[in-house]
SELOMI-238329 format. One record per atom (N, C-alpha, C): x, y, z negated. Coordinates in pm, whole numbers, padded with zeros to 5 digits, always signed. Each point is the difference from the previous one (the first is absolute). Layout:
% residues N
XYZ...
***
This chain:
% residues 92
+00086-00118-00002-00081+00118+00001+00082+00127-00003+00102-00003-00078+00089+00114-00004+00073+00023+00136+00031-00115+00062+00072+00011+00122-00093+00066+00115-00127-00036-00001-00096+00059+00095-00016+00148-00034-00012+00031-00125-00018+00137-00042+00118+00083+00041+00121-00051-00026+00122+00070+00039+00009+00020+00153-00038-00100+00072+00001+00005+00147-00096+00106+00050-00119+00005-00060-00098+00105+00042+00052+00141-00037+00057+00014-00119+00056+00127-00039+00107+00044+00098+00084-00087+00043+00109+00024+00095-00059+00045+00131-00107-00071+00047-00067+00038+00127-00060+00140-00014-00064+00030-00111-00063+00126-00022+00110+00111+00005+00110-00024-00071+00111+00096-00005+00056+00029+00139+00015-00113+00078+00048+00010+00139-00094+00083+00085-00129-00029-00016-00095+00079+00079-00006+00144-00041+00015+00025-00130+00002+00142-00049+00119+00068+00053+00115-00068-00003+00127+00067+00053-00016+00028+00149-00059-00094+00076-00019+00017+00141-00088+00122+00025-00111+00006-00075-00094+00111+00018+00067+00135-00038+00079-00008-00104+00075+00119-00044+00094+00047+00111+00068-00086+00062+00092+00038+00109-00076+00053+00121-00115-00061+00030-00079+00052+00110-00051+00140-00031-00048+00020-00120-00050+00128-00041+00110+00108+00003+00116-00035-00044+00116+00090+00005+00035+00040+00144-00005-00100+00087+00023+00030+00145-00102+00095+00055-00128-00024-00031-00110+00085+00048+00014+00143-00053+00031+00013-00128+00023+00127-00061+00116+00076+00062+00112-00070+00018+00117+00056+00064-00034+00056+00135-00065-00082+00086-00042+00043+00131-00085+00131-00002-00095-00002-00097-00090+00120-00010+00077+00122-00038+00095-00021-00097+00075+00121-00042+00093+00047+00114+00064-00091+00067+00084+00037+00117-00078+00074+00105-00123-00045+00029-00079+00072+00101-00038+00135-00045-00035+00013-00127-00041+00126-00056+00119+00102+00005+00119-00050-00039+00121+00085-00003+00030+00042+00145-00010-00089+00092+00030+00030+00147-00096+00103+00043-00125-00008-00029-00104+00095+00041+00027+00138-00054+00037+00000-00132+00028+00132-00068+00123+00067+00064+00101-00080+00026+00127+00051+00058-00027+00048+00142-00079-00079+00074-00035+00041+00141-00071+00133-00002-00091+00016-00096-00084+00123-00005+00093+00116-00035+00089-00017-00098+00093+00105-00042+00099+00039+00112+00049-00095+00071+00092+00022+00110-00075+00077+00111-00123-00039+00028-00076+00069+00098-00018+00146-00031-00030+00029-00131-00015+00137-00049+00124+00082+00016+00112-00056-00042+00125+00065+00001+00040+00024+00145-00021-00096+00082+00040+00009+00143-00086+00112+00067-00125+00000-00031-00090+00109+00052+00049+00139-00042+00032+00013-00124+00049+00130-00052+00126+00043+00064+00090-00093+00019+00132+00032+00058-00019+00040+00149-00083-00077+00072-00028+00033+00139-00062+00137+00013-00097+00032-00087-00065+00129+00005+00103+00114-00031+00087-00024-00093+00102+00098-00032+00097+00027+00118+00039-00114+00060+00091+00018+00116-00067+00067+00115-00123-00038+00023-00077+00065+00108-00013+00151-00022-00036+00037-00125-00011+00145-00029+00132+00071+00018+00110-00060-00043+00129+00058+00012+00030+00028+00155-00033-00102+00076+00031+00009+00143-00087+00110+00065-00122+00005-00041-00092+00102+00054+00047+00135-00030+00038+00026-00135+00047+00129-00035+00130+00038+00066+00086-00099+00015+00127+00031+00068-00021+00038+00149-00097-00063+00060-00033+00034+00142-00067+00134+00006-00089+00032-00102-00063+00130-00002+00103+00112-00016+00101-00021-00083+00106+00094-00021+00077+00034+00129+00017-00100+00084+00070+00011+00128-00087+00067+00103-00132-00038-00001-00086+00049+00108-00064+00133-00024-00014+00043-00123-00062+00128-00027+00106+00104-00018-00004+00104+00085+00105+00107-00006-00004+00075-00128+00117+00051-00039+00013+00070-00129-00091+00121-00008-00013+00077+00109-00081+00121-00005-00152-00040-00027-00041-00112+00054-00136-00047-00025-00018-00038-00144+00096-00066-00057-00009-00037-00143-00001+00126-00089+00077+00106+00037-00001+00126-00078-00140+00065+00014-00057-00002+00118-00131+00055+00016-00105-00074-00089+00012-00132-00009-00093-00076-00079+00016+00045-00148+00123+00006-00050+00025+00043-00137-00055+00137-00023+00017+00092+00098-00049+00136-00015-00155-00001-00008-00064-00075+00086-00146-00004+00004-00055-00064-00131+00071-00099-00047-00044-00065-00124+00003+00100-00116+00114+00082-00001+00015+00100-00102-00110+00108+00015-00030+00034+00121-00105+00104+00020-00141-00054-00042-00023-00128+00029-00127-00060-00043-00013-00003-00150+00112-00033-00068+00004-00004-00147-00027+00138-00054+00061+00099+00058-00022+00136-00045-00144+00046+00019-00060-00033+00112-00145+00030+00024-00086-00073-00104+00025-00121-00019-00074-00080-00099+00009+00058-00139+00125+00042-00034+00018+00061-00136-00076+00126-00007+00008+00086+00097-00081+00129+00000-00144-00023-00005-00049-00102+00072-00140-00034+00001-00046-00047-00137+00083-00081-00066-00028-00048-00131+00002+00105-00099+00089+00095+00008+00008+00109-00095-00101+00106+00017-00070+00005+00114-00100+00106+00020-00134-00038-00047
***
């Protein structure tokens, strides 16, 4: 009787260990997938930010080359005039 009981206990332990290993494998795969997804999302966000920054830098550098200095001075002057008019309007 003890021998049968011992044998059954050993079988139960073996099955429990097997199930434990399977569960650990499933959990490990789930964690790896979750980590991969989060990293992929973060990399995508960083990449998008870097690309946007580079694009803006290229656009501004081209604008510097293509817009003549006298036109830029006129824009600054007009902005200053608009600000002065807005200030006068606000103060009146």
